[in-house]
C-alpha positions in Angstrom: 0.0 0.0 0.0 1.5 3.3 -1.1 1.9 6.5 0.9 -0.9 8.3 -1.0 -3.4 5.5 -0.4 -2.5 5.2 3.3 -3.2 8.9 3.7 -6.4 8.8 1.8 -7.6 6.1 4.2 -6.6 8.4 7.0 -4.5 5.8 8.9 -3.4 8.0 11.8 -0.1 6.1 12.4 0.9 6.2 8.8 0.0 9.9 8.5 2.1 10.7 11.6 5.0 8.7 10.2 4.8 10.4 6.8 4.8 13.9 8.3 7.7 13.1 10.6 9.6 11.8 7.6 8.8 15.0 5.7 10.3 17.0 8.6 13.4 14.8 8.3 13.6 15.4 4.6 13.6 19.2 5.2 16.4 18.9 7.7 18.5 16.6 5.5 18.3 19.1 2.6 20.4 21.6 4.7 23.1 19.1 5.7 26.5 20.9 5.4 28.0 17.8 3.8 25.5 18.2 0.9 25.6 22.0 0.4 29.0 23.4 1.4 31.4 22.0 -1.2 30.3 24.2 -4.2 31.1 27.3 -2.2 34.6 26.5 -1.0 37.1 29.2 -2.2 40.4 28.7 -3.9 43.4 28.4 -1.5 45.4 31.6 -1.0 49.1 32.4 -1.3 49.3 32.7 2.5 47.5 31.0 5.4 43.9 29.7 5.6 42.2 30.4 8.9 38.8 29.0 9.7 36.5 30.6 12.2 32.8 30.5 12.9 29.9 30.1 15.2 26.5 28.4 15.2 24.7 25.2 15.7 25.8 23.9 12.3 29.3 25.4 12.5 31.1 22.2 13.7 29.6 20.1 10.9 30.4 22.8 8.4 34.0 22.7 9.6 34.0 18.9 9.2 32.7 19.2 5.7 35.2 21.8 4.8 38.1 19.7 6.1 37.0 16.8 3.9 37.1 18.8 0.7 40.0 21.2 1.4 43.3 20.6 -0.3 46.1 21.9 2.0 46.5 23.1 5.6 43.9 24.7 7.8 43.9 26.2 11.2 41.3 27.9 13.4 38.4 27.5 15.7 34.6 27.4 15.6 32.1 27.6 18.5 29.0 25.5 18.6 26.3 24.6 21.0 26.9 22.0 23.7 26.5 18.4 22.3 26.9 19.7 18.7 30.6 18.9 18.2 31.9 16.5 15.6 35.3 15.1 14.9 37.8 17.4 13.1 41.5 17.1 12.5 42.7 20.7 12.0 40.0 23.0 13.1 39.4 23.2 16.8 35.7 22.8 18.0 34.6 24.5 21.2 31.1 23.9 22.7 29.4 26.7 24.6 25.9 27.7 25.8 22.9 28.6 23.7 20.5 30.4 23.7 21.9 32.3 26.8 25.7 32.8 26.5 28.1 31.6 29.1 31.7 32.1 30.2 32.9 29.2 28.0 31.6 31.1 25.0 33.2 34.3 26.3 36.6 32.7 26.5 36.2 30.8 23.2 35.4 34.1 21.5 38.7 35.5 22.8 40.5 32.5 21.3 38.7 32.9 18.0 39.7 36.6 17.8 43.3 35.7 18.4 43.2 33.3 15.4 42.6 36.3 13.0 45.1 38.8 14.6 48.0 39.9 12.5 46.9 38.5 9.2 48.2 39.7 5.8 46.5 40.5 2.5 47.8 37.1 1.2 45.8 35.2 3.9 42.3 33.8 3.7 39.7 33.6 6.4 36.8 31.2 5.9 34.0 32.1 8.3 31.4 29.4 8.9 28.2 31.0 10.3 24.8 29.5 11.2 21.9 30.2 13.5 22.8 30.2 17.1 26.0 32.2 16.5 24.5 35.3 18.3 24.7 33.5 21.7 27.9 31.6 21.0 30.0 34.6 19.9 30.3 36.4 23.3 32.3 39.7 23.4 30.3 42.4 25.2 31.2 46.1 24.7 33.4 47.5 27.4 31.5 48.1 30.7 29.0 45.3 30.0 29.6 42.3 32.2 28.8 38.7 31.2 26.0 38.5 33.8 24.4 41.7 32.5 24.8 40.4 28.9 23.0 37.1 29.9 20.2 39.0 31.6 19.6 41.2 28.5 19.6 38.1 26.3 17.1 36.3 28.5 14.9 39.4 28.5 15.0 39.7 24.7 14.1 36.0 24.3 11.0 36.4 26.5 9.9 39.8 25.2 8.2 38.8 21.9 10.8 40.9 19.9 11.3 39.6 16.4 14.7 38.1 15.5 15.8 41.2 13.6 15.0 43.3 16.6 16.8 41.1 19.0 19.9 40.9 16.7 19.9 44.7 16.3 20.3 45.1 20.0 22.9 42.3 20.2 25.0 43.8 17.4 25.2 47.1 19.2 26.3 45.5 22.5 29.0 43.4 20.9 32.6 43.8 19.8 32.4 41.0 17.2 28.9 41.2 15.7 27.7 43.7 13.0 30.8 43.4 10.8 33.3 43.8 13.7 34.7 40.3 13.3 35.5 40.9 9.6 37.1 44.2 10.5 39.5 42.3 12.8 40.5 40.1 9.9 41.5 43.0 7.7 43.5 43.0 5.4 43.0 39.3 4.8 40.3 38.1 2.4 37.2 37.0 4.2 34.8 34.4 2.7 31.7 33.8 4.8 29.6 30.6 4.2 26.2 31.0 5.7 23.3 28.7 6.7 20.3 30.9 7.2 17.8 30.5 10.0 16.2 33.9 9.7 13.2 35.3 7.7 14.2 36.6 4.2 17.8 35.3 4.7 19.2 38.7 5.6 22.9 38.2 6.1 23.1 40.8 8.9 20.7 38.7 11.0 22.4 35.3 10.6 24.3 35.1 13.9 23.9 38.9 14.1 26.2 39.4 11.0 29.7 39.2 12.4 31.3 39.6 8.9 28.8 41.8 7.1 28.1 45.5 7.2 25.2 46.8 9.3 22.9 49.6 8.2 21.1 49.8 11.6 22.2 52.3 14.2 22.7 52.7 18.0 19.5 54.7 17.9 17.6 51.8 16.4 18.8 49.6 19.2 17.7 52.1 21.8 14.2 52.3 20.3 13.9 48.5 20.5 15.2 48.5 24.1 12.5 51.0 25.0 9.8 49.3 23.0 10.2 46.0 24.9 11.3 47.6 28.3 14.6 45.7 28.3 16.6 46.5 31.4 20.0 47.8 30.3 22.6 49.4 32.6 22.5 53.2 32.5 26.2 53.5 31.5 25.6 51.2 28.5 22.6 53.3 27.5 24.9 56.3 27.7 27.3 54.6 25.3 24.4 53.8 22.9 23.1 57.4 23.0 26.6 58.6 22.2 26.9 56.2 19.3 30.1 54.7 20.9 29.1 51.1 20.2 28.2 51.6 16.5 28.6 48.7 14.2 30.6 48.5 10.9 28.8 50.0 8.0 28.5 48.4 4.5 30.8 51.0 2.9 33.6 50.6 5.4 36.9 50.0 3.5 37.8 47.1 5.9 34.9 45.1 4.2 36.1 45.6 0.6 37.8 42.2 0.5 34.9 40.3 2.0 32.3 38.1 0.4 29.4 36.1 1.7 27.6 33.0 0.2 24.3 31.5 1.3 24.8 27.7 1.2 21.5 26.6 2.8 18.2 28.4 3.6 14.6 27.6 4.7 13.4 27.7 1.1 15.7 24.8 0.2 14.3 22.7 3.0 10.7 23.5 2.0 11.3 22.7 -1.6 12.8 19.3 -0.7 9.7 18.5 1.5 7.4 19.7 -1.3 9.1 17.3 -3.8 8.7 14.4 -1.4 5.0 15.2 -0.9 4.4 15.5 -4.7 6.1 12.2 -5.3 3.4 10.7 -3.0 0.6 12.2 -5.0 -0.1 15.1 -2.7 -0.5 18.7 -3.9 2.2 20.7 -2.1 1.7 24.4 -1.5 4.5 26.5 -0.1 2.9 29.4 1.7 6.2 31.1 2.5 9.6 30.6 4.0 9.7 33.7 6.2 6.5 33.8 8.2 6.8 35.8 11.5 4.6 37.0 14.3 3.3 35.5 17.5 3.2 31.7 17.3 -0.3 31.4 18.7 -1.7 34.0 16.3 -0.1 32.2 13.3 -1.6 29.0 14.5 -5.1 30.6 14.4 -4.4 32.1 10.9 -3.1 28.8 9.5 -6.2 26.9 10.9 -8.3 29.2 8.7 -6.1 28.5 5.6 -6.4 24.7 6.4 -10.2 24.9 6.5 -10.2 26.7 3.2 -7.9 24.1 1.7 -10.1 21.3 3.0 -13.0 22.7 0.9 -10.9 22.2 -2.2 -9.8 18.7 -1.2 -13.4 17.7 -0.7 -14.1 18.7 -4.3 -11.1 17.2 -6.2 -10.5 14.3 -3.8 -6.8 14.9 -3.8 -4.9 15.5 -0.5 -2.8 18.6 -0.2 -0.2 19.9 2.2 0.5 23.5 3.3 4.2 24.1 3.9 5.8 27.1 5.6 8.9 28.3 7.4 10.2 31.3 9.2 10.7 32.2 12.8 7.7 33.2 15.0 8.0 34.6 18.5 6.4 33.8 21.8 5.7 36.6 24.4 6.2 34.5 27.5 3.4 35.0 30.1 3.4 31.6 31.8 6.1 29.4 33.3 5.7 26.3 31.1 8.1 24.5 28.9 7.5 26.6 25.9 8.9 26.6 22.3 7.5 28.5 19.4 6.7 25.4 17.3 4.7 23.6 20.0 3.0 26.9 20.8 2.0 27.2 17.2 0.7 23.6 17.1 -1.3 23.9 20.3 -2.9 27.1 19.0 -3.6 25.4 15.6 -5.2 22.4 17.3 -7.5 24.6 19.4 -8.5 26.6 16.4 -9.2 23.5 14.3 -11.2 22.0 17.1 -11.0 18.5 15.8 -11.6 19.4 12.1 -11.9 16.2 10.1 -8.9 15.1 8.1 -6.4 17.7 9.1 -3.0 16.7 10.6 0.1 18.8 11.1 3.7 18.8 12.2 6.0 21.6 13.2 9.6 21.6 14.4 12.8 23.5 14.6 15.2 22.1 12.1 18.1 22.3 14.6 16.2 19.7 16.7 15.7 22.1 19.6 12.4 24.0 20.0 13.0 26.7 22.6 15.4 25.4 25.2 14.1 21.8 25.2 15.9 18.9 23.5 12.7 18.4 21.6 12.3 19.4 17.9 8.6 19.8 17.8 5.4 17.8 17.7 2.5 16.4 15.8 -1.3 17.0 15.9 -4.2 15.1 14.5 -8.0 15.5 14.5 -8.3 13.7 17.8 -5.6 15.7 19.6 -8.0 17.7 21.7 -10.3 14.7 22.5 -7.3 12.6 23.6 -6.2 15.5 25.8 -9.6 15.8 27.4 -9.6 12.1 28.0 -6.4 12.6 30.0 -8.0 15.5 31.9 -5.7 18.0 30.1 -7.1 21.5 29.3 -5.4 22.6 26.0 -6.3 26.2 26.5 -4.7 26.2 29.9 -1.5 24.7 28.6 -1.4 27.3 25.9 -1.9 30.2 28.4 1.0 28.8 30.4 3.3 28.5 27.3 3.6 24.8 28.1 3.3 23.1 24.7 6.1 20.7 25.4 4.4 19.2 28.4 1.1 19.0 26.5 2.5 17.0 23.6 4.9 14.9 25.7 1.9 13.7 27.8 0.1 12.7 24.6 3.2 10.9 23.1 3.3 13.3 20.2 6.6 15.0 20.7 9.2 14.8 17.9 12.7 14.1 19.2 15.6 14.1 16.7 18.5 15.0 18.8 20.9 17.7 17.5 20.6 17.8 13.7 23.8 19.8 13.3 22.1 22.2 10.9 19.6 25.0 11.3 17.3 26.5 8.6 14.7 27.7 11.0 11.2 26.3 11.6 9.4 23.8 9.5 5.6 23.6 9.4 3.4 21.2 7.4 -0.4 20.9 7.5 -1.8 17.9 5.7 -5.4 17.9 4.6 -6.7 14.5 3.6 
């Protein structure tokens, strides 16, 4: 019995398996071993130094070593439990999403790797999502504990990723092009895996090697908008423009180039192809959806109901695919995560609608701070929850999606995927 026929018969187990496999297909499409090689630059006359940061940076370093002809040296910083074996490039694990002292010390070592380079040298910078927390070098006067508190406040505030990264860049000595400036006059080639809406280079790990057009004033407005507590002496530096980032026309960036090697769109297209091969109409709604997770869940429920009307007419199942990075304004004390928050809101809005199943997960395997990628919902999600005396609305109000789906046995756990192209959402209408 083929996949399509299974889904037409609405076999719940088969549908769940198919959607989980679809998520894995999206993740695999962004594997550094598949997408990095075409972007490797030519060896220079001088040294080649490799630096980088992010959840995928260690695997990117491993892939680079396997295809590089000649000597390499350098250091990349990745999340705890994300290291892989390398022979020439040092791998350091540190904390994410809140930075720690290990990341602080590793960033010092990373900066030392690019000190004193010449115009004959080459720096290959491997950057992926997560690098904002892993590259830790606060502006003078900002302590690590204060940096951690600001980061935690931003994560809970509901600020978008571009807003958070604007603040981070202006409180850092390596973000917003400052790392590339340290490499001058060496050539800098950045290889990027995007986890941000619209793939803006400046927002991937807060843009350590690209020019930044935002200003200290922009950062101040965001701090005020979300009532982020920042020490008064740091606010003074921001008001005076003394923590400004490197601008796109800075001469220290003239010998730099950046290449996007994987992005959310690539993952969505891979999933769409798999669905179409199973006889399912695949519709990619967008790869850069933003906003509150719960609000997007309600909006997508309406889209799914509209799609169900079409499916009832032509008898062909369809799937709605989307990516991007939503936000959660934390009001409860549950085990949150933007993907499970989205799914819980979606399930409540669908209210058991016939024939609609969904999966959502973070392609790095970590939704929020939990070692859980995401979850799955089906038409009987709410009824099964009620049978277990679980109030879905109460779990949503407490930002406790992981507990909800874990109790139902519908969590998706992949472990670290060693890549990161943001969130993946699939709604199947049978």
